[in-house]
C-alpha positions, 0 to 999 in steps of 0.5 A: 281155310287157306293161309298160314296163320299162327299155331296155337296148341298145334291148331292153325289159326286160319286167316280170314280175308273174304267171307262169302255170305249168300242172301235171299232176304229172309230172316235167316239170311239177315242173321247170317249177314250179321254173323258174317259181319261180326267175323269180318270185324273180328278178323279184319276180313271183308264180306262178299254178299251174294244174291242168286236170282233163280227166276231167270234160270227158268227162261221165260220166253219173250219176257226179257224186260220182266227179268231186267226189271226184276234184277233192278228191283233185286239190285236195289234190295241188295244195296239197301240190305248192305247199307243197312248192315255195313257198320264199317266193314268192307262189303261187296254186293253181287247179284247174279242169275242161276241155281242158288246152290250151284252159284254159291259153290261156284263163287266159293272157288274164288281163291280170295274166299275163305269161308261161307256164312249161310242162313237157314230157313228151318224147314223140316219134314215134307216141306224141306224134302220137296223144296230141298235145302240150299244150305245142305247142298252148299255144305256138302259140295263147297270147298271152303268151311261153311257156317250155317246160321239160323234165325232165333225164330226158326230155332225155337220151332226146331227145338220145341217138342211137338211143334207143328211141321211148317 
């Protein structure tokens, strides 16, 4: 994290100004948002909530109205999510089109962004291989620290020996 903070035993106490919290409206994303808000309250930071719609990045010819309608629905869903969790924290919501991990990393290049808090889905095995992991790609390519948060429901699946792969 950027910024000159106080030093404690030789370790910088980083200044948190803006926490980027990408959301996809999953349980993991809501858990990440709760954690980002906790950090924001603790450090006096603001939270920038970002939803990246990858549907329109596929380019559906002749369906511009469909994309606009989808964006309107997603915008409303994003506003509802932010209003439900605001709790006195300064929150900024953004909706954009693109490839999720690329848009998240690009958003993290803003000099105001000091950290990313990102939810995970808990996919394992073949499903993770086929679908890919946005969180993993963000962790590997972001230029700011990334905290990944898993919803407790996903954590129990990952910790259970012999649990079925989903």
